[in-house]
C-alpha positions in Angstrom: 27.5 25.9 47.1 25.1 24.3 44.7 25.6 24.7 40.9 22.5 24.5 38.9 22.8 23.4 35.3 20.4 24.9 32.8 18.5 22.5 30.8 18.4 23.2 27.1 15.0 24.6 26.1 12.7 22.1 24.5 11.4 22.8 21.1 7.7 22.7 20.8 7.4 20.4 17.9 4.3 18.4 18.9 2.2 16.7 16.3 -1.1 15.1 16.5 -1.2 11.3 16.6 -3.2 11.5 13.3 -0.5 13.4 11.6 2.3 11.1 12.8 0.4 7.9 11.8 -0.4 9.5 8.4 3.3 10.0 7.8 4.1 6.5 8.8 1.3 5.0 6.7 2.4 6.8 3.6 6.0 5.7 3.6 6.9 3.9 0.3 7.8 0.6 1.9 4.6 0.4 3.7 2.6 1.2 0.6 4.4 -1.6 -1.2 3.5 -4.0 1.6 -0.1 -2.8 1.6 -0.5 -3.2 -2.2 0.6 -6.8 -2.1 -1.2 -7.6 1.2 -4.6 -6.3 0.1 -4.7 -8.2 -3.2 -6.5 -11.2 -1.7 -8.8 -9.0 0.5 -9.9 -6.9 -2.5 -10.1 -9.6 -5.1 -11.4 -12.5 -3.0 -10.3 -16.1 -2.5 -11.2 -17.4 -6.0 -8.8 -14.9 -7.7 -6.2 -15.4 -4.9 -6.2 -19.2 -5.6 -5.1 -18.7 -9.2 -2.6 -15.9 -8.3 1.0 -17.1 -8.4 2.8 -14.0 -7.4 2.1 -10.3 -6.6 4.7 -7.6 -6.3 4.7 -3.8 -6.5 7.3 -1.5 -8.1 7.3 2.2 -9.0 3.5 2.5 -8.8 2.8 -0.6 -10.8 1.3 -3.8 -9.3 2.5 -6.9 -11.1 0.2 -10.0 -10.8 1.2 -13.4 -12.2 -1.8 -15.8 -12.7 -2.2 -19.5 -13.4 -5.4 -19.0 -15.4 -5.6 -17.2 -18.7 -9.4 -17.0 -18.4 -9.1 -15.1 -15.1 -6.3 -13.0 -16.6 -8.6 -11.9 -19.5 -11.4 -11.1 -17.1 -9.1 -9.0 -14.8 -7.7 -7.1 -17.8 -11.2 -5.9 -18.6 -11.8 -4.8 -15.0 -8.3 -3.2 -14.6 -9.5 0.4 -13.9 -12.0 -0.8 -11.3 -9.4 -3.0 -9.6 -6.9 -0.1 -9.4 -9.6 2.1 -7.9 -10.6 -0.6 -5.3 -7.0 -1.4 -4.4 -6.2 2.3 -3.9 -9.2 2.7 -1.7 -8.2 -0.3 0.4 -4.6 1.0 0.7 -5.8 4.5 1.6 -3.7 6.2 -1.1 -3.2 6.5 -4.8 -0.1 4.3 -4.8 -1.1 2.1 -7.7 -1.1 3.7 -11.1 -1.2 0.6 -13.2 -1.6 -3.2 -13.0 0.3 -5.6 -15.2 -1.2 -9.1 -15.5 1.1 -11.9 -16.5 
């Protein structure tokens, strides 16, 4: 006598790869990493050379700079930098930038 066990029915919860990757890419920790990682790529090497520290918290990118001249220039371009950074990240994660 052979006893057959019934397999539990599988739920049909398939998602497209695009949807799964989208969910992964929009996790808060990954957005934080991207915001810091893309600073040099978006701003270029000259600005990266005078950048001491970059960190991201609660939608605000904090950037410490060695040069007050560069800081003044970046403050005037703040809205454009936010737009370019968000485009590079692929989301509207950055709401503000504080230059120190």
